[in-house]
N, C-alpha and C positions, 0 to 999 in steps of 0.2 A: 196922303190918303187916296188920291187919284190912282197911284200904283196898286194899291189894294183892290179897288173897284175894277182896274184892269185885269188883274189876276184872276179875279172872279169871272169876268167875261170870257178870259181865254180858256178857263175851265168849262165853259159852255153853260154858266149859270147867269140868269139875269139879275141885274142890280135892282131888286125889289125895295119898296120903302121900308120893309121889316128887315131885310137884310143890311140894308144901309144903317138903320138904327142899331142893329146888333154890333156891327163893325164899329160904329161910333163909340158905342158903350164900352166895348172891350179896349179900344184904342185910348179911352180916356181913364181906364181902370188898371191899376197895378197888379192885381191879384187874380186868382181864380174866381169863376162864377158857376154855380149850379144852374141847371136849366129853370129851376123854380125861381132862383134870384134873378135870373135874366127876365122871366116873365114878370115878375114883380116890379122890377125897375122900368121895364118898357109899357107897362099896362097903363101908365099916365099919359104916354105919348103916341102910342101905337094903337089903333083900332083892331079889335077882335084878336087879341093876341093869347091865343090857346097854347097850352103846354105841348100838345103833339107837334103844332107847327114850329114851336120853339125848338123842340128837340131835332126836328127835320132840319132847320136852317143851321143849327149849331153843327150837326154832322156834315152838311154840305160845306160849311165854312172850314171845317177841320180838314175835309177831304182835299180842299185847294190850297191848303196852306196858311189861310188867313189866321186861324185859331189852331191850337193844340189840345188834345185830350190829355187831361192831367190824371195820371194814375194815382189812385188814393187807397186808403185803408178800408173805407166803408164801401157800400154797395153804390151810393149816389154818384153819378158822373159829375165831372166838372170840366170846365174849359178855361183856357187863358190865351191872351193875344200872343201871337208869334211874332217876337220882335225882329225876326229874320224875314218878316212878311214879304217884301219884294224880291228876296232870294230864297224863298222857302223850299224851291226845288233842290237847292244845294245842301249837301249831307251835313246835318246838324242835329244835336240834342238839345234838351232843356234841362235846367236844374230849378227846383221848386223849393221855396222856403216852406218848411213843415209848420212854421208858426203863423206866418202872415199870407202866405200864397204866392209872394212876389216871385216872378220867374226871371231867368235870364238864358241866353243862348250859349250852348257849349259847341264848339266847332270841332274840338279834338275827339278823335275816335280812332281806335287801333283796330276796328273790324271792317272787313270789305267782303262783298259777296264773292263766292268762290274759294275763299281761304278754308283750310282745314282746321277743325278745333276738336281734339278728342276723339277722332275718327268720324266726325261729321263734317260734310261740305256745308259751309254756311250759305243760305239762300237769302236771308233777310235777318234783321234784328231791330228790337226796340229798346231804347235806353232811355231811362228818365232818372237823373240824379236828384236826390233829396238832401236838404241841408238847412242851415240857418243863414239869413242874410246879415248884413253887417248891422242894419238897424235893430234886428231882433237879438242879435248877439249883444250889441251895446246896451239895449234895454235890459236885458237879463242881467248884464254885469252891474248896471246902476241899481238894480232892485236886489242885489244880493247882499 
């Protein structure tokens, strides 16, 4: 955990009690969480845990690589713990289980800034893979 706290400081952010509580919450949680779920889970342990502050802190933690933004089908945002935490500046992507929300790091990527694709020069990319984790696949097989 100290590496994550240090990453926060290196990004120019203070380790406030609220940020520490959010990091601890995600580090102990396998799936994604919405800002409302984070607020609900923290409301018993953190004083004055308003939704706008939760959103700001989640965005700050995603910007410095402690969390990542989960692309979803609905309008509500969700976030997950970046298991690549202390190496979050290294190029990687995530795969997210569409059933339970569990995530994992994917380091393989064929895209690099500057390469040409279909007449376009690539300057950046965002990739999130979606699938079913082993647990959900095994559960659906047992229920079939």
